C-alpha positions, -999 to +999 in steps of 0.1 A: -404-201-137-380-207-163-347-223-149-325-209-168-339-173-153-334-189-120-299-194-127-287-161-140-305-146-113-287-166-088-254-152-107-261-121-111-269-120-071-235-134-066-217-108-089-230-079-074-230-089-044-207-117-030-178-107-052-175-071-036-181-084-004-151-105-005-130-080-024-136-048+007-124-081+033-096-087+015-085-048+014-101-044+050-070-074+058-041-056+036-055-025+054-050-046+093-022-060+082-005-025+075-014-011+109+000-037+125+031-036+108+040+002+116+065+009+143+086+039+151+118+042+122+093+030+094+102+050+063+065+052+049+048+072+020+009+089+030-016+090+004-007+120-001+023+114-015+042+130+016+075+103+024+080+104+060+093+083+092+075+073+114+085+089+147+053+083+170+028+060+172-006+069+187-040+050+190-059+070+157-028+094+150+009+085+138+038+112+138+062+112+105+091+129+108+093+148+071+128+165+074+152+164+105+136+181+132+098+187+116+074+165+129+037+163+114+006+141+126-011+121+106-044+101+108-033+064+107-055+052+075-034+084+059-005+058+052-009+040+023+028+020+019+056+017+039+089+021+018+120+004+021+149+018+039+168+043+015+200+020+015+183-014+014+198-033-007+177-052-036+174-082-048+179-085-086+141-097-091+128-068-075+134-043-099+105-037-125+105-043-164+128-019-178+141-003-147+177-017-143+210-017-165+225+012-177+211+034-210+237+033-242+239+068-238+254+061-203+281+033-217+294+060-239+306+090-215 
């Protein structure tokens, strides 16, 4: 068999099997870190885009308060991210590009 063909097959195996496995492992590690960081009072967003505050934590579920006195139960895996509290102070580097500053029309008023 041609050595070049063997090298190409080995590279193909790496690309098709090893790299996706590493990406899955990294995603699982991020998901595990998110689950461990959940605590009562944390503002979160679900995968469906619902925002709420963690009211209670269970083994596989959590309760979100989505309005004062309105609590719903979600699977823990439905939590996409932990949000910053509404009154959190942002540092100048936290703003996305183009989000900061005032617009010229605002200055004219």
